[in-house]
C-alpha positions as CSV (number, residue, x, y, z in Angstrom):
1,X,-5.8,-0.4,9.2
2,X,-5.7,0.3,5.5
3,X,-6.5,-3.4,4.6
4,X,-7.8,-6.4,6.4
5,X,-5.7,-9.6,6.1
6,X,-8.4,-11.0,3.8
7,X,-8.2,-8.0,1.5
8,X,-4.4,-8.2,1.4
9,X,-4.6,-11.9,0.4
10,X,-6.9,-10.9,-2.4
11,X,-4.6,-8.2,-3.5
12,X,-1.7,-10.6,-3.5
13,X,-3.8,-13.4,-5.0
14,X,-2.9,-15.8,-2.1
15,X,-5.2,-18.5,-0.8
16,X,-4.9,-19.6,2.9
17,X,-3.3,-18.1,5.9
18,X,0.1,-19.7,5.6
19,X,1.8,-16.3,4.9
20,X,-0.2,-14.1,7.3
21,X,2.9,-13.7,9.5
22,X,4.7,-12.0,6.6
23,X,1.7,-10.1,5.2
24,X,0.4,-8.6,8.5
25,X,3.5,-6.5,9.3
26,X,3.5,-5.2,5.8
27,X,-0.1,-4.1,6.1
28,X,0.7,-2.4,9.4
29,X,3.7,-0.6,7.9
30,X,1.9,0.9,4.9
31,X,0.1,3.8,6.7
32,X,3.3,5.0,8.3
33,X,5.0,4.7,4.9
34,X,2.3,6.9,3.3
35,X,2.7,9.4,6.1
36,X,6.4,9.6,5.9
37,X,6.6,9.9,2.1
38,X,3.6,12.2,1.6
39,X,2.5,13.7,4.9
40,X,-0.9,12.0,4.3
41,X,-2.7,10.8,7.5
42,X,-6.1,9.2,7.2
43,X,-8.7,10.7,9.4
44,X,-11.2,7.9,9.2
45,X,-11.4,6.0,5.9
46,X,-8.4,6.0,3.6
47,X,-8.9,7.8,0.3
48,X,-9.1,5.8,-2.9
49,X,-5.7,7.1,-3.9
50,X,-4.2,6.0,-0.6
51,X,-5.7,2.6,-0.9
52,X,-4.5,2.2,-4.5
53,X,-1.0,3.2,-3.5
54,X,-1.2,0.8,-0.6
55,X,-2.1,-2.0,-2.9
56,X,0.9,-1.5,-5.2
57,X,3.2,-1.0,-2.2
58,X,2.0,-4.2,-0.7
59,X,2.7,-6.1,-4.0
60,X,6.1,-4.6,-4.3
61,X,7.1,-5.3,-0.7
62,X,5.7,-8.8,-0.7
63,X,7.0,-10.0,-4.1
64,X,10.2,-7.9,-4.1
65,X,12.7,-9.0,-6.7
66,X,10.1,-11.4,-8.2
67,X,8.0,-8.4,-9.5
68,X,8.7,-5.9,-12.2
69,X,10.1,-3.4,-9.7
70,X,10.7,-0.5,-12.1
71,X,7.2,-0.5,-13.4
72,X,5.7,-0.9,-9.9
73,X,7.9,1.9,-8.5
74,X,6.8,4.2,-11.3
75,X,3.2,3.6,-10.6
76,X,3.8,4.0,-6.8
77,X,5.7,7.3,-7.3
78,X,2.9,8.7,-9.4
79,X,0.3,7.7,-6.8
80,X,2.4,9.2,-3.9
81,X,2.6,12.5,-5.8
82,X,-1.2,12.4,-6.3
83,X,-1.6,11.6,-2.6
84,X,0.7,14.5,-1.6
85,X,-1.4,16.8,-3.8
86,X,-4.6,15.4,-2.3
87,X,-3.4,16.1,1.2
88,X,-2.7,19.7,0.3
89,X,-6.2,20.2,-1.2
90,X,-8.1,18.7,1.8
């Protein structure tokens, strides 16, 4: 798993477990999303680029229309490109 539920709550700046039922499936979907969009598959620990992309993806998915979607998407796109390049180097 790319993040624990506690790490995800920190990323989202959420206290308590009230929204864990929403957050957990998002956490579980991130690795598949990274694989489908970039071909990246973690073999052990996730790279710093993958974790950073995962953080922004989690924020965008969780907050959706309440976030600055265009800015977040630009950052995510750049990180996914970097992750694709990282995959080709390794």
